[in-house]
N, CA, C and O atoms as a GROMACS GRO file, in nm:
protein
  460
    1MET      N    1   0.084  -0.117   0.000
    1MET     CA    2   0.000   0.000   0.000
    1MET      C    3   0.089   0.125   0.000
    1MET      O    4   0.177   0.139   0.085
    2GLU      N    5   0.066   0.213  -0.093
    2GLU     CA    6   0.147   0.334  -0.105
    2GLU      C    7   0.072   0.450  -0.044
    2GLU      O    8  -0.050   0.459  -0.056
    3GLY      N    9   0.144   0.539   0.020
    3GLY     CA   10   0.081   0.656   0.079
    3GLY      C   11   0.181   0.737   0.159
    3GLY      O   12   0.302   0.715   0.152
    4VAL      N   13   0.127   0.830   0.233
    4VAL     CA   14   0.209   0.917   0.317
    4VAL      C   15   0.173   0.888   0.462
    4VAL      O   16   0.056   0.886   0.498
    5GLN      N   17   0.274   0.865   0.543
    5GLN     CA   18   0.251   0.837   0.684
    5GLN      C   19   0.240   0.969   0.761
    5GLN      O   20   0.321   1.060   0.741
    6MET      N   21   0.139   0.980   0.847
    6MET     CA   22   0.119   1.099   0.929
    6MET      C   23   0.131   1.061   1.075
    6MET      O   24   0.082   0.957   1.118
    7HIS      N   25   0.198   1.147   1.151
    7HIS     CA   26   0.207   1.130   1.296
    7HIS      C   27   0.131   1.244   1.361
    7HIS      O   28   0.167   1.360   1.344
    8LEU      N   29   0.025   1.212   1.434
    8LEU     CA   30  -0.056   1.311   1.504
    8LEU      C   31  -0.011   1.310   1.650
    8LEU      O   32  -0.035   1.212   1.722
    9ILE      N   33   0.055   1.418   1.694
    9ILE     CA   34   0.118   1.421   1.826
    9ILE      C   35   0.030   1.503   1.921
    9ILE      O   36  -0.002   1.618   1.894
   10SER      N   37  -0.007   1.441   2.034
   10SER     CA   38  -0.094   1.506   2.131
   10SER      C   39  -0.024   1.615   2.211
   10SER      O   40   0.098   1.616   2.224
   11LYS      N   41  -0.104   1.705   2.264
   11LYS     CA   42  -0.054   1.812   2.351
   11LYS      C   43   0.016   1.752   2.473
   11LYS      O   44   0.120   1.802   2.515
   12GLU      N   45  -0.041   1.646   2.528
   12GLU     CA   46   0.016   1.582   2.648
   12GLU      C   47   0.156   1.528   2.622
   12GLU      O   48   0.246   1.545   2.705
   13MET      N   49   0.176   1.463   2.508
   13MET     CA   50   0.308   1.409   2.476
   13MET      C   51   0.409   1.522   2.458
   13MET      O   52   0.522   1.514   2.506
   14LEU      N   53   0.368   1.628   2.388
   14LEU     CA   54   0.458   1.741   2.364
   14LEU      C   55   0.499   1.811   2.493
   14LEU      O   56   0.613   1.853   2.508
   15GLU      N   57   0.405   1.823   2.587
   15GLU     CA   58   0.434   1.890   2.714
   15GLU      C   59   0.534   1.812   2.799
   15GLU      O   60   0.604   1.872   2.882
   16LYS      N   61   0.541   1.681   2.782
   16LYS     CA   62   0.634   1.597   2.859
   16LYS      C   63   0.776   1.603   2.806
   16LYS      O   64   0.870   1.564   2.876
   17MET      N   65   0.794   1.650   2.683
   17MET     CA   66   0.925   1.644   2.617
   17MET      C   67   1.001   1.775   2.632
   17MET      O   68   0.944   1.882   2.616
   18PRO      N   69   1.132   1.766   2.663
   18PRO     CA   70   1.214   1.887   2.657
   18PRO      C   71   1.219   1.938   2.513
   18PRO      O   72   1.200   1.862   2.418
   19SER      N   73   1.244   2.065   2.498
   19SER     CA   74   1.240   2.131   2.368
   19SER      C   75   1.327   2.061   2.263
   19SER      O   76   1.280   2.032   2.153
   20MET      N   77   1.453   2.033   2.295
   20MET     CA   78   1.543   1.972   2.197
   20MET      C   79   1.499   1.831   2.158
   20MET      O   80   1.512   1.792   2.042
   21GLU      N   81   1.447   1.755   2.253
   21GLU     CA   82   1.398   1.620   2.224
   21GLU      C   83   1.278   1.628   2.129
   21GLU      O   84   1.265   1.548   2.036
   22LYS      N   85   1.191   1.723   2.153
   22LYS     CA   86   1.073   1.744   2.069
   22LYS      C   87   1.116   1.779   1.926
   22LYS      O   88   1.064   1.723   1.829
   23LEU      N   89   1.210   1.872   1.913
   23LEU     CA   90   1.256   1.914   1.781
   23LEU      C   91   1.328   1.802   1.707
   23LEU      O   92   1.311   1.786   1.586
   24ARG      N   93   1.408   1.724   1.780
   24ARG     CA   94   1.479   1.612   1.718
   24ARG      C   95   1.379   1.508   1.667
   24ARG      O   96   1.396   1.455   1.557
   25MET      N   97   1.275   1.478   1.746
   25MET     CA   98   1.172   1.382   1.706
   25MET      C   99   1.101   1.430   1.580
   25MET      O  100   1.077   1.352   1.488
   26ILE      N  101   1.066   1.558   1.576
   26ILE     CA  102   0.999   1.614   1.458
   26ILE      C  103   1.089   1.603   1.336
   26ILE      O  104   1.046   1.554   1.231
   27LEU      N  105   1.212   1.649   1.348
   27LEU     CA  106   1.303   1.650   1.234
   27LEU      C  107   1.334   1.508   1.185
   27LEU      O  108   1.339   1.485   1.064
   28ASP      N  109   1.354   1.415   1.276
   28ASP     CA  110   1.381   1.276   1.235
   28ASP      C  111   1.264   1.218   1.157
   28ASP      O  112   1.284   1.151   1.056
   29ASN      N  113   1.141   1.243   1.203
   29ASN     CA  114   1.023   1.192   1.133
   29ASN      C  115   1.008   1.255   0.995
   29ASN      O  116   0.978   1.186   0.898
   30VAL      N  117   1.029   1.386   0.987
   30VAL     CA  118   1.015   1.455   0.858
   30VAL      C  119   1.123   1.409   0.761
   30VAL      O  120   1.096   1.394   0.641
   31LYS      N  121   1.244   1.386   0.809
   31LYS     CA  122   1.351   1.338   0.721
   31LYS      C  123   1.318   1.200   0.664
   31LYS      O  124   1.367   1.164   0.557
   32GLU      N  125   1.235   1.123   0.735
   32GLU     CA  126   1.191   0.992   0.686
   32GLU      C  127   1.072   1.004   0.591
   32GLU      O  128   1.019   0.903   0.544
   33GLY      N  129   1.029   1.128   0.561
   33GLY     CA  130   0.920   1.150   0.467
   33GLY      C  131   0.782   1.156   0.530
   33GLY      O  132   0.682   1.158   0.458
   34LYS      N  133   0.774   1.158   0.661
   34LYS     CA  134   0.645   1.159   0.730
   34LYS      C  135   0.596   1.302   0.750
   34LYS      O  136   0.676   1.396   0.758
   35ILE      N  137   0.465   1.318   0.758
   35ILE     CA  138   0.402   1.445   0.792
   35ILE      C  139   0.374   1.441   0.941
   35ILE      O  140   0.317   1.343   0.991
   36VAL      N  141   0.412   1.545   1.013
   36VAL     CA  142   0.391   1.552   1.158
   36VAL      C  143   0.288   1.661   1.186
   36VAL      O  144   0.303   1.774   1.141
   37VAL      N  145   0.184   1.626   1.261
   37VAL     CA  146   0.081   1.721   1.300
   37VAL      C  147   0.084   1.733   1.452
   37VAL      O  148   0.064   1.634   1.523
   38LEU      N  149   0.110   1.854   1.501
   38LEU     CA  150   0.118   1.879   1.645
   38LEU      C  151  -0.013   1.941   1.692
   38LEU      O  152  -0.061   2.038   1.635
   39GLU      N  153  -0.070   1.883   1.798
   39GLU     CA  154  -0.196   1.937   1.852
   39GLU      C  155  -0.176   2.080   1.900
   39GLU      O  156  -0.261   2.166   1.878
   40THR      N  157  -0.064   2.107   1.966
   40THR     CA  158  -0.028   2.243   2.002
   40THR      C  159   0.101   2.276   1.930
   40THR      O  160   0.188   2.190   1.912
   41GLY      N  161   0.112   2.398   1.888
   41GLY     CA  162   0.227   2.436   1.809
   41GLY      C  163   0.353   2.455   1.890
   41GLY      O  164   0.357   2.430   2.011
   42LEU      N  165   0.455   2.498   1.822
   42LEU     CA  166   0.584   2.527   1.883
   42LEU      C  167   0.588   2.673   1.924
   42LEU      O  168   0.515   2.756   1.869
   43THR      N  169   0.673   2.705   2.021
   43THR     CA  170   0.696   2.845   2.053
   43THR      C  171   0.773   2.907   1.937
   43THR      O  172   0.833   2.834   1.858
   44PRO      N  173   0.774   3.038   1.925
   44PRO     CA  174   0.854   3.100   1.818
   44PRO      C  175   1.001   3.060   1.828
   44PRO      O  176   1.067   3.042   1.725
   45GLU      N  177   1.054   3.047   1.950
   45GLU     CA  178   1.193   3.006   1.968
   45GLU      C  179   1.216   2.864   1.918
   45GLU      O  180   1.316   2.836   1.852
   46GLU      N  181   1.122   2.772   1.950
   46GLU     CA  182   1.134   2.633   1.904
   46GLU      C  183   1.124   2.625   1.752
   46GLU      O  184   1.198   2.549   1.689
   47GLU      N  185   1.034   2.702   1.695
   47GLU     CA  186   1.020   2.700   1.549
   47GLU      C  187   1.147   2.751   1.482
   47GLU      O  188   1.191   2.694   1.382
   48ALA      N  189   1.205   2.857   1.536
   48ALA     CA  190   1.331   2.910   1.480
   48ALA      C  191   1.443   2.808   1.492
   48ALA      O  192   1.522   2.791   1.399
   49LYS      N  193   1.451   2.739   1.607
   49LYS     CA  194   1.554   2.637   1.628
   49LYS      C  195   1.533   2.520   1.533
   49LYS      O  196   1.630   2.465   1.481
   50LEU      N  197   1.407   2.480   1.509
   50LEU     CA  198   1.378   2.372   1.415
   50LEU      C  199   1.426   2.408   1.274
   50LEU      O  200   1.484   2.325   1.205
   51ILE      N  201   1.401   2.531   1.233
   51ILE     CA  202   1.447   2.576   1.101
   51ILE      C  203   1.599   2.577   1.096
   51ILE      O  204   1.658   2.536   0.996
   52GLU      N  205   1.662   2.623   1.203
   52GLU     CA  206   1.810   2.623   1.209
   52GLU      C  207   1.865   2.481   1.198
   52GLU      O  208   1.960   2.457   1.123
   53MET      N  209   1.807   2.387   1.274
   53MET     CA  210   1.852   2.248   1.269
   53MET      C  211   1.832   2.190   1.129
   53MET      O  212   1.917   2.116   1.079
   54THR      N  213   1.720   2.225   1.066
   54THR     CA  214   1.692   2.176   0.931
   54THR      C  215   1.797   2.223   0.832
   54THR      O  216   1.845   2.146   0.750
   55MET      N  217   1.833   2.349   0.841
   55MET     CA  218   1.931   2.406   0.749
   55MET      C  219   2.066   2.334   0.761
   55MET      O  220   2.138   2.319   0.662
   56LEU      N  221   2.100   2.290   0.881
   56LEU     CA  222   2.227   2.219   0.902
   56LEU      C  223   2.224   2.077   0.845
   56LEU      O  224   2.330   2.019   0.818
   57GLU      N  225   2.104   2.022   0.826
   57GLU     CA  226   2.093   1.882   0.784
   57GLU      C  227   2.047   1.864   0.640
   57GLU      O  228   2.022   1.752   0.596
   58ILE      N  229   2.036   1.973   0.566
   58ILE     CA  230   1.990   1.962   0.427
   58ILE      C  231   2.091   1.881   0.345
   58ILE      O  232   2.212   1.904   0.351
   59ASP      N  233   2.038   1.788   0.269
   59ASP     CA  234   2.115   1.703   0.179
   59ASP      C  235   2.039   1.709   0.046
   59ASP      O  236   1.930   1.652   0.036
   60HIS      N  237   2.092   1.776  -0.052
   60HIS     CA  238   2.018   1.805  -0.175
   60HIS      C  239   1.970   1.681  -0.250
   60HIS      O  240   1.882   1.692  -0.335
   61GLU      N  241   2.025   1.566  -0.220
   61GLU     CA  242   1.979   1.443  -0.286
   61GLU      C  243   1.866   1.376  -0.211
   61GLU      O  244   1.778   1.315  -0.273
   62ASN      N  245   1.866   1.384  -0.077
   62ASN     CA  246   1.768   1.310   0.002
   62ASN      C  247   1.674   1.396   0.087
   62ASN      O  248   1.561   1.354   0.113
   63PHE      N  249   1.718   1.513   0.130
   63PHE     CA  250   1.638   1.595   0.221
   63PHE      C  251   1.659   1.742   0.186
   63PHE      O  252   1.766   1.798   0.211
   64ILE      N  253   1.555   1.804   0.127
   64ILE     CA  254   1.572   1.942   0.081
   64ILE      C  255   1.517   2.046   0.179
   64ILE      O  256   1.534   2.165   0.156
   65GLY      N  257   1.453   2.003   0.287
   65GLY     CA  258   1.403   2.098   0.386
   65GLY      C  259   1.264   2.063   0.432
   65GLY      O  260   1.211   1.956   0.401
   66ILE      N  261   1.204   2.155   0.509
   66ILE     CA  262   1.072   2.131   0.567
   66ILE      C  263   0.976   2.243   0.528
   66ILE      O  264   1.016   2.352   0.488
   67GLU      N  265   0.849   2.211   0.541
   67GLU     CA  266   0.740   2.307   0.526
   67GLU      C  267   0.670   2.309   0.662
   67GLU      O  268   0.635   2.203   0.714
   68VAL      N  269   0.649   2.427   0.720
   68VAL     CA  270   0.585   2.440   0.851
   68VAL      C  271   0.470   2.539   0.839
   68VAL      O  272   0.488   2.650   0.789
   69GLU      N  273   0.353   2.499   0.884
   69GLU     CA  274   0.237   2.588   0.889
   69GLU      C  275   0.164   2.571   1.021
   69GLU      O  276   0.142   2.458   1.066
   70SER      N  277   0.128   2.682   1.082
   70SER     CA  278   0.052   2.682   1.207
   70SER      C  279  -0.065   2.777   1.193
   70SER      O  280  -0.059   2.874   1.117
   71TYR      N  281  -0.172   2.748   1.266
   71TYR     CA  282  -0.279   2.846   1.276
   71TYR      C  283  -0.223   2.965   1.354
   71TYR      O  284  -0.139   2.946   1.442
   72PRO      N  285  -0.266   3.086   1.323
   72PRO     CA  286  -0.220   3.200   1.401
   72PRO      C  287  -0.267   3.187   1.546
   72PRO      O  288  -0.369   3.125   1.574
   73VAL      N  289  -0.191   3.247   1.637
   73VAL     CA  290  -0.225   3.245   1.779
   73VAL      C  291  -0.349   3.332   1.798
   73VAL      O  292  -0.357   3.443   1.745
   74LYS      N  293  -0.444   3.280   1.875
   74LYS     CA  294  -0.564   3.359   1.907
   74LYS      C  295  -0.524   3.469   2.003
   74LYS      O  296  -0.421   3.460   2.069
   75GLU      N  297  -0.605   3.572   2.012
   75GLU     CA  298  -0.580   3.683   2.106
   75GLU      C  299  -0.570   3.628   2.247
   75GLU      O  300  -0.656   3.550   2.290
   76ARG      N  301  -0.466   3.668   2.319
   76ARG     CA  302  -0.443   3.615   2.452
   76ARG      C  303  -0.478   3.719   2.558
   76ARG      O  304  -0.482   3.839   2.531
   77SER      N  305  -0.504   3.670   2.679
   77SER     CA  306  -0.536   3.760   2.790
   77SER      C  307  -0.410   3.832   2.836
   77SER      O  308  -0.298   3.791   2.803
   78VAL      N  309  -0.428   3.939   2.911
   78VAL     CA  310  -0.315   4.016   2.964
   78VAL      C  311  -0.228   3.926   3.052
   78VAL      O  312  -0.106   3.933   3.044
   79PHE      N  313  -0.290   3.842   3.134
   79PHE     CA  314  -0.216   3.752   3.223
   79PHE      C  315  -0.127   3.657   3.142
   79PHE      O  316  -0.009   3.640   3.174
   80SER      N  317  -0.184   3.596   3.039
   80SER     CA  318  -0.104   3.501   2.960
   80SER      C  319   0.003   3.573   2.878
   80SER      O  320   0.108   3.514   2.848
   81LYS      N  321  -0.021   3.698   2.840
   81LYS     CA  322   0.081   3.774   2.769
   81LYS      C  323   0.201   3.802   2.858
   81LYS      O  324   0.315   3.800   2.813
   82LEU      N  325   0.174   3.828   2.986
   82LEU     CA  326   0.282   3.857   3.080
   82LEU      C  327   0.360   3.734   3.123
   82LEU      O  328   0.482   3.739   3.138
   83PHE      N  329   0.290   3.621   3.144
   83PHE     CA  330   0.353   3.505   3.205
   83PHE      C  331   0.363   3.382   3.118
   83PHE      O  332   0.432   3.286   3.154
   84GLY      N  333   0.296   3.381   3.005
   84GLY     CA  334   0.298   3.262   2.921
   84GLY      C  335   0.380   3.280   2.796
   84GLY      O  336   0.395   3.391   2.745
   85LYS      N  337   0.434   3.169   2.746
   85LYS     CA  338   0.505   3.171   2.618
   85LYS      C  339   0.402   3.154   2.508
   85LYS      O  340   0.316   3.066   2.516
   86PRO      N  341   0.409   3.237   2.404
   86PRO     CA  342   0.312   3.220   2.295
   86PRO      C  343   0.342   3.091   2.218
   86PRO      O  344   0.458   3.061   2.188
   87LYS      N  345   0.239   3.017   2.186
   87LYS     CA  346   0.253   2.897   2.104
   87LYS      C  347   0.153   2.905   1.991
   87LYS      O  348   0.045   2.963   2.006
   88GLY      N  349   0.190   2.847   1.880
   88GLY     CA  350   0.094   2.835   1.771
   88GLY      C  351  -0.011   2.733   1.812
   88GLY      O  352   0.005   2.661   1.911
   89ARG      N  353  -0.116   2.728   1.737
   89ARG     CA  354  -0.214   2.625   1.764
   89ARG      C  355  -0.171   2.502   1.684
   89ARG      O  356  -0.052   2.472   1.682
   90LEU      N  357  -0.259   2.432   1.622
   90LEU     CA  358  -0.224   2.315   1.543
   90LEU      C  359  -0.114   2.349   1.444
   90LEU      O  360  -0.119   2.452   1.377
   91THR      N  361  -0.014   2.262   1.434
   91THR     CA  362   0.098   2.286   1.342
   91THR      C  363   0.118   2.163   1.255
   91THR      O  364   0.114   2.050   1.304
   92VAL      N  365   0.139   2.184   1.126
   92VAL     CA  366   0.166   2.078   1.030
   92VAL      C  367   0.308   2.097   0.980
   92VAL      O  368   0.344   2.206   0.934
   93ILE      N  369   0.390   1.991   0.987
   93ILE     CA  370   0.529   1.996   0.944
   93ILE      C  371   0.555   1.875   0.855
   93ILE      O  372   0.517   1.763   0.888
   94GLY      N  373   0.620   1.899   0.742
   94GLY     CA  374   0.649   1.788   0.653
   94GLY      C  375   0.765   1.821   0.562
   94GLY      O  376   0.812   1.935   0.558
   95PRO      N  377   0.811   1.721   0.487
   95PRO     CA  378   0.920   1.744   0.391
   95PRO      C  379   0.875   1.844   0.285
   95PRO      O  380   0.763   1.837   0.234
   96ALA      N  381   0.963   1.936   0.251
   96ALA     CA  382   0.929   2.041   0.154
   96ALA      C  383   0.891   1.984   0.017
   96ALA      O  384   0.815   2.046  -0.057
   97ASN      N  385   0.944   1.866  -0.016
   97ASN     CA  386   0.912   1.808  -0.147
   97ASN      C  387   0.782   1.727  -0.147
   97ASN      O  388   0.740   1.678  -0.252
   98ARG      N  389   0.716   1.712  -0.031
   98ARG     CA  390   0.591   1.636  -0.023
   98ARG      C  391   0.473   1.718   0.027
   98ARG      O  392   0.358   1.683  -0.001
   99LEU      N  393   0.498   1.827   0.102
   99LEU     CA  394   0.392   1.906   0.162
   99LEU      C  395   0.396   2.047   0.105
   99LEU      O  396   0.499   2.114   0.110
  100LYS      N  397   0.284   2.092   0.051
  100LYS     CA  398   0.276   2.226  -0.007
  100LYS      C  399   0.153   2.294   0.049
  100LYS      O  400   0.041   2.243   0.037
  101THR      N  401   0.172   2.410   0.111
  101THR     CA  402   0.059   2.487   0.163
  101THR      C  403  -0.009   2.559   0.048
  101THR      O  404   0.055   2.632  -0.028
  102LEU      N  405  -0.140   2.537   0.035
  102LEU     CA  406  -0.215   2.601  -0.072
  102LEU      C  407  -0.279   2.731  -0.023
  102LEU      O  408  -0.284   2.831  -0.095
  103GLU      N  409  -0.328   2.727   0.101
  103GLU     CA  410  -0.397   2.844   0.156
  103GLU      C  411  -0.397   2.834   0.308
  103GLU      O  412  -0.411   2.726   0.364
  104LYS      N  413  -0.382   2.949   0.374
  104LYS     CA  414  -0.387   2.952   0.520
  104LYS      C  415  -0.476   3.067   0.563
  104LYS      O  416  -0.455   3.182   0.524
  105GLN      N  417  -0.575   3.035   0.645
  105GLN     CA  418  -0.664   3.136   0.700
  105GLN      C  419  -0.661   3.122   0.852
  105GLN      O  420  -0.586   3.040   0.905
  106ALA      N  421  -0.740   3.199   0.921
  106ALA     CA  422  -0.740   3.198   1.068
  106ALA      C  423  -0.772   3.060   1.124
  106ALA      O  424  -0.716   3.021   1.226
  107ASP      N  425  -0.862   2.986   1.060
  107ASP     CA  426  -0.902   2.856   1.114
  107ASP      C  427  -0.892   2.741   1.014
  107ASP      O  428  -0.944   2.633   1.042
  108VAL      N  429  -0.829   2.761   0.900
  108VAL     CA  430  -0.818   2.657   0.799
  108VAL      C  431  -0.679   2.661   0.736
  108VAL      O  432  -0.632   2.767   0.694
  109ILE      N  433  -0.614   2.545   0.730
  109ILE     CA  434  -0.491   2.530   0.653
  109ILE      C  435  -0.523   2.430   0.542
  109ILE      O  436  -0.560   2.316   0.570
  110LYS      N  437  -0.508   2.472   0.418
  110LYS     CA  438  -0.529   2.382   0.305
  110LYS      C  439  -0.391   2.344   0.252
  110LYS      O  440  -0.310   2.430   0.218
  111ALA      N  441  -0.367   2.214   0.246
  111ALA     CA  442  -0.234   2.169   0.203
  111ALA      C  443  -0.249   2.054   0.105
  111ALA      O  444  -0.348   1.980   0.106
  112LEU      N  445  -0.149   2.041   0.021
  112LEU     CA  446  -0.141   1.931  -0.075
  112LEU      C  447  -0.027   1.842  -0.030
  112LEU      O  448   0.085   1.889  -0.010
  113VAL      N  449  -0.056   1.713  -0.014
  113VAL     CA  450   0.048   1.616   0.024
  113VAL      C  451   0.070   1.526  -0.096
  113VAL      O  452  -0.023   1.462  -0.144
  114GLN      N  453   0.193   1.522  -0.144
  114GLN     CA  454   0.227   1.440  -0.260
  114GLN      C  455   0.281   1.305  -0.215
  114GLN      O  456   0.359   1.296  -0.120
  115VAL      N  457   0.239   1.200  -0.286
  115VAL     CA  458   0.286   1.065  -0.254
  115VAL      C  459   0.418   1.041  -0.324
  115VAL      O  460   0.475   0.932  -0.312
   0.00000   0.00000   0.00000
C-alpha cells in the first residue's frame, strides 16, 4: 500500500518532552518523509531552532528541507501575555518536497500532500 505516513502528536506528549527532544523527534520523522501534525504548536523560539537544525541537515539528494504551517495564535489575555510563552495552535510539518501549503486562514490550513 502506497501513501504518506502521518504522525498526530498530542498536547500531552509534547508537554512531557524537553524542547530539543521534541525538535529532534519532529526532524527525524520529517527526514523519513512523514508528515507531523502537532496538537499544540511550537513556541517561536522552538520554530526558529527547528528551522536552524533543518538548514544544518539539508542534503540536496535526500532531504531538501521542511514546510511548517501553524494556525495564528488567538488573542491572549493580559495575564497570559505577561507570564505565558506564545505557542501556535495546530501545526503541520512535513518534507518540503511532499507538503505544499495552498492556503492559510485563521481557522483553515489547506495543504497538498504528494505521494
